[in-house]
N, C-alpha and C positions, 0 to 999 in steps of 0.2 A: 546415444541420447538416453537420457534415464526415462522412465515411464513416467514421470511429471512435466516432462517439456511438451514434446508433440504440438498441439495447435497453437497454444501460447507462446512457443520458442521464437517467434516472430514479434512478440510484445515486449517491451518493457515490463518489469514486475515489481509492484509494491511486496514486500517482505513481509509484514504482521500486521495484525488487528488486536488490539488489545481492549479490555473491558473490566469492569470491577463495581461491585455494589455492595452497600453496608445498610441493611434493613434495620428497623426498628427494633425488630423482635426477629426470635430464631425459628426459622421454618422450612419447610421444602420449597418454598417459593423462590427462595434466593438461589439454589441451584438451578431450577427450571428457567428462571428469567436470565440467568447467566447464559445456558443453553440455548435459549431462543435470540439472545443477542450475540453469540457467535453464528448462528446461523446468518443474521442480520449482516454480519461481518465476513462471511465466508469468501466473498470476492478479494479480500485481500489477503488471503492465504488457505492453500488447500493441501499442502502437504502434512501437515500435523496440526495437532490443538490438544487442547488439554483445558480442565478447570482444578483450581484449588481452592479448600473451602477451612472456615475457622469455627469451628462449634465448642462452644464454652473454652474458648483458647486453646482447644487442639488442632492443629493443621493436618489436612490429608489432601491427597490429589489424588488425578488420573491425567494421564497425557500419552499420546501414542502417535506415531504416523498415521494418516489418514483422514478423511473429511469427518464433519462435526458429529453426524448421525453414525458412522462407522466406529468411532472412537468412543463416543459418549452415548452408548447404548444402554438400555434399561438397567443392567447389571449394574454397569458404571454409575450410572446416576442413583442408583438404590446405594451404590457404597458411598456416595457422598452424601446422600441422606439431607438430614436438617443442617442448618448454618445460619449464622447473624452475617457473615462478611464471605463474598467469593471472586474470586478473580478469574479470568479465563484469556485464552490466546489463541491464533489461529496464525498459521505459519507457513511462509515459503522458505526455502533456502538454496543459495546462488549456487552450489554445487550438484545439487539434484540428490544430496544426501538425506534419507529417509528413516534414519535412525531413531530409535526412541530417544535415547540420550538427549538429542537435540530438540527435542519436543519442548515445550513451555506449558505451564508456569515450572518454574524451578523450586522446590518446597527444601529449605536449607534449614539443620538443625544447630543451632549456636547457642553459647553460654550466655549471651545476653538476651537470648528470647528467639523463637522460631519465626520464621518468614517465610513467605512465597514471593516470587519475583517473576515479571516477564516484561519483556520491551519491543518498542518498535521503533528501527533506525538503522545506524551504522556508525560505528566509534573508527576515528581516523587517527587515534592513537592506541588502538588495541594491541597492537604488536608492541609496543613499546610497554605498556601497564604489563601486559603477560609476562613478558621478559623479567620484568621488576618483582614479579610475586613469583614466577617459578624460582628466581635465585634467592627469595626469601623463603622457600618451602612449599610453597603453594602446588597442589596437584590439581591439574585438570582434565575432564573426562570427556570434553568436545571441543571444537575451534570455536564455538559460539561467542558472540560479544557479551549476551547476557549471562554468561557464565563470568567473564571477566568482571563485569558490572558487580555481580554478586560476590565476587573476592575482594573488591577494593571496599565495598558497602560493608561485608564483615569486619573487617579491619578498622575502619572508620566508627563502626558500631561501639567496639572497646574503647574508645575516647570520649563517644559522645554522651551527653546527657539522655536522649531519646531517639527513637527511629527515626522520625522526619528531620530531626537536625543530622543524624549520620548520613541520609539521603542527599540533604543539603551538602554537606562536606564532599561528599562522594561526587556528586557535579563538580564541583572544583577540580576534579582530577580528570574528568571525562571532557573529550573533545569530540565534535562531530554533532551527529544526528541522535537524538534519543526521546522516545517518550516512554516513561517508567509506571508500571503500576506495581505496586507495593502491598502487600497485607502482612500485618503483623496479627498477633492473637486477639488484640481490640481495636485496631486501627485500620482503614484504608487509606493509602498515603499514593498519589499521582504526581510524575514531574515530568517537566518538558524543557527541552535544551534551550540556551539562551536566544538560540536565533528562531528557534519555532519551525524546522524544517517539517516534521510531521505534525499532523494534526492531533489536538487532545481536548475532549472537551468534559464539561462536567453538567449533571441534569438530575432530574427527580425522576423516580420510578417507584411506585408503591409507597410513598411516604418516606422513603430512604433517599440515600444520594447515590449517584452511580455516575462512574467516570467511564468514556468510551473514547475510539478512535475517529468515530463518528457519529453524528447526531442522528442516523437512522436506526440507530440502535434503540435508544429513548423512544423513537416513535413507534417502534416494532411492538414495544412494551407498553405502550399507552402512557409513556410517560412525556415529560418536555425537555427541552434544552433549556438550561439557566444560561450559560455563558462557555466561553473557550478558555483553557486554563492559559494564561499568559507565558510567552518564551520566558523560561528562567525562573517560573513559579513552583514550589513546592505545595501542592493542595492537600488538607488532612483532614479526615471525618473522624472523628471519635467521638463515641456517645451521641450519636445524632447531632453533633457540632461539626460546622466547617469552618476551616481556618485555613490561613495559608503563611507561608514562607517566602521571601522575596529578596533575598540577597543577591541573586544571580538575575533578577529583572532590571528593566532599563535601557537593553540595548536595544538595537534596529533590527527589528524581526525581518523575516522572509520564507514564507510557506512555499514548499514545492510546487511548483507550476502545474507538475503533471498531476497532483493530486486534481486538481480543477480540470485536466482535458481530459484523464483517463482513469486513474485509481479510486476515486472515490465514486460512490453510489450516487446519481442525480438526486435522489430526495433527500441528501444530507446538505448541512450549510457547514462550511469551514471559515472559522474567523471573519464572519458576518457575511461570506458570499455564499449564495445559493448555488450550490453547482449544477443544477440544469441551466440557471439562468445564465451562468457563465459560457455554457456551452453553446446556448442559445446565440449569445453577444459573437461567440468566436466564430459561428456560423455565417452571421450577418456581417461580420468584417470580411470575412471570406469573400461573400458574395459582391460587397463593394469594391474590394483590391482583385479579386480574380473572376469578375463573370464568365459566364460563358453561354452562346446560344444555344440551347438546349430545349427539351420536353419535357424531361421530368427529373426530379431532385431525390435521391435514396442515399440512406444512410448505411455503414458497413455495422452490421448488428455486433454488440449492444453499445459500444460505447461512442459508436460516430453517430448513432440517430438523434440526440438532440442537437448537434451541430448541423446535420443535414436540415431538421425542422427549421433551424435559425436561417440557413442559407437561402431556404424556400422562401419563408415569409418575408426576407429582405430584399430577395430577387423578382418575387411575384411569380415564380414557377410554380408548377405543380410538385406536392410533395406525395413521393409513393412508396410501397415496401418492395421492392426489387430484388433483395437478398433475404431468405429466411434463415434462420439457424436450428437447427434440430436440438431442442432442449432436452433430449433424453440421452444424450451423449456425454459423458463425463469428461473433464478435462485432463483424466489419467491416460487416456487415447495416446500414443506415443508411435513413432515411426524412424527409425534410425537411417534410413536415406531418403532422399528427393523423391522418389517413387512412392513410398509410403506416405509420405507429407503429403502428397497430392491427393492419395486416396483420403487422407484425414480430412482434408479441406470440403473434397466431395460428399463425404458423409455428414459432414459439420454444418455445411452451407447448400443452399439451393437457391437459384435463379429464378425468379417470377416471371415466365416469359410475357404473359399477359401483359405487365407493368413496361418490359422495356422492348419488346420486340418492333424493330423498326424505328426506336425512339433513339434521340440524342441524349444521353444520360449524364447526370454529374452524380459521381459517387464519393461521398464526405467519409473520410475515415479519420481518426485521432491521429495517427502518426505513421511512418516507415521505418521500421528497424533494418531487417534482412531484405524485406519486399517480397520472400516467397509465398507468404500467404495471401497477400494482397494482389498479387499478380496471377493466383490460381482462380481469385474472386472475379477479378477483371476476365478473365478466360471464361468462366462461367458465365458471364453476362453476354461477352461476345457469342459463346455458342447458344447462347437463349434468343438471339437475333438482335443483340443492341447495334445501332448505326455507328453511332460514335460514345466514345465515352472519355470523359473530363474527368480527372480524379483532384478532390479538392482536399487537403490535408491541415485540421485545424489546430496545429502545432509547428513550430519552426522545424527544420531538420534538426535530427540529433548529429551534432559533430563533436562533441567532446565528453569524456568520461563523468559520472557522476560518482560522488564519494560519500553522498550523505543518503542512501539509502533506495534510489532507483536502481534496479538491477537489471542488466541486460548481458545474457550469457555470454561469457568470453569464446566462446567456439564459433559463435555465429557472426558472421560478417556484419559491419554496420555501413549498409550501403550508401548512406548519406554522407558518412566522412570522405569516402573517395569519388565521389560523382557531384558536378554540379546539378542544377533542376533539369537542363536539357538533356542531360545523359542519363538520369533517373527517368525520365519521361518516354526515352527511345528504350530504354531497358524494360519498361512496363508496358510498351506499347498502347498508351493512350494517346488520346488526341491532344490533350492539354493537360498542364499541372499546376497547382497552386499551392503554397504554404502560406500558413498564417507568419507573420513578420517577427520577430522577437521583440521589435518595438510597440507592437501591437498586444502583446501578451498582459501588460497592465491595465489595460482597457476593459478585458474580460472579468477582472476581477473588481469591479465596481462596488464601491463601499466597502471594500476590505480593510481591516484593521492592522493588516500587515503587508508588508512587500512581497515582492515574489522571488524564489529563486530560481534563475534562468542559466545558472551553470553550465548545464549540458547542451546547451543552445548557443551559449556566447562564449564560454571559457571563463565567464567573470564569477567567480563565486564568493558569497558572503561570508565564508569563512575558509581558514587556509586548509587547502587538501593535502593528503600525506604525501611522503616521499616513495612512490612505489617500490622502486628498486632498493631501497633500506629496508622494507619489510619481509622476512623470511618467510611470512604465510602468503605473500602477495603475487602473483603470477603476474610479469609483463604484460600478458595478455586481459588481464581482468580490468573490467571497468567499474567494480564499484567495492572492491575489496578480496578479501581471503578466497583463493581460487579454490579451495575445499569446501568451505561450508561458511559462508559470509551469514551471520545471523541479523537480519536486518526486520 
């Protein structure tokens, strides 16, 4: 197991967060704002990060493996200096690859103008595009989809009258999930795939425009969310003006449901839906469909807490803090075997005996993948004296691969794919187990402007999945893309 898996190996992962800002005037605030925004998006990727800037038309960047404060230290921020436009990225990679070359944004020198580019998503035709490009003489330095997008874009730019038109033409070649942020010498450009799998929004920050994977970045900077970028839209900021290209708009959108369940921060709003409110509704539906005779409701920190509160409110049961997470242990903690992974959970989590001893406890979590982490957390509750433990999951069981940016480590067994609910209940030694039904998922997204992608739960995908065994980069065991380093 790589150093980045550890405690989170038992959770699906969102692979990236993107941000960009175009200010009215050049200044150091552009870099500092991007730095703070990446901190706000750190939950979306903790393997590598970077910032690229445009100062008087000159592009430069810093990117490397590590967390935001590790990579973007004072020396890096001083090098980035002043700018009028900046884009930033935080990343996970599916293969545990921590090399600097796979970090983003990529800065490209091109005869039609230099650009910097970063993205969030997963291309389902990356292998086809890569083969075509390599046969045409392209040389790749990584296995990332971002580099494939960049190579397609640079060729389209030779024929297109503008950077934004080249990106729009590039979208015609791409399949799958992608939210792209691109910067040229004078423009900030953002594009979202025609399905809208991954979130992307636009806001106001310090008098200028900004784009982000999540609205929480705007709030952190004291800005405001203006709107979501529509599926298929190319949004362009140039000289303080915002305009759009919409040739790829008009299809039926489908946001990844797991953004609402787990990936996004609770204080974000995605396509018109408050993430916090969605998780409260998920918990309330669980309480209605899977009630329990219990004394207290607790959540698995941190992403189970909102749903646990919703369960408690709907059921009338007291809400308590029964599990505490050590916030001074980083996600780089790792263990190559089950004994060390168990030790990690014991360091990471602790049970509050005063809350659970002698009590019938409902534990709400967002998902079960391998089952190891939640099993060890449940054991801590038993050792703290819980009389009964009833487990509730605020999403349906994962039974199918995701090809659109939700990554599950191919080396980890997907426990829900091979067992029914009763088998999982027995394996986890809980007194009862209840999942949210797939049919109830749209209810948690009340007021959403898009539908939801439920493919990993139902096997019904809103876009055509790839043919895995025809992909020379794709291991048959991989659930979301290139086994070596899927850039999502």
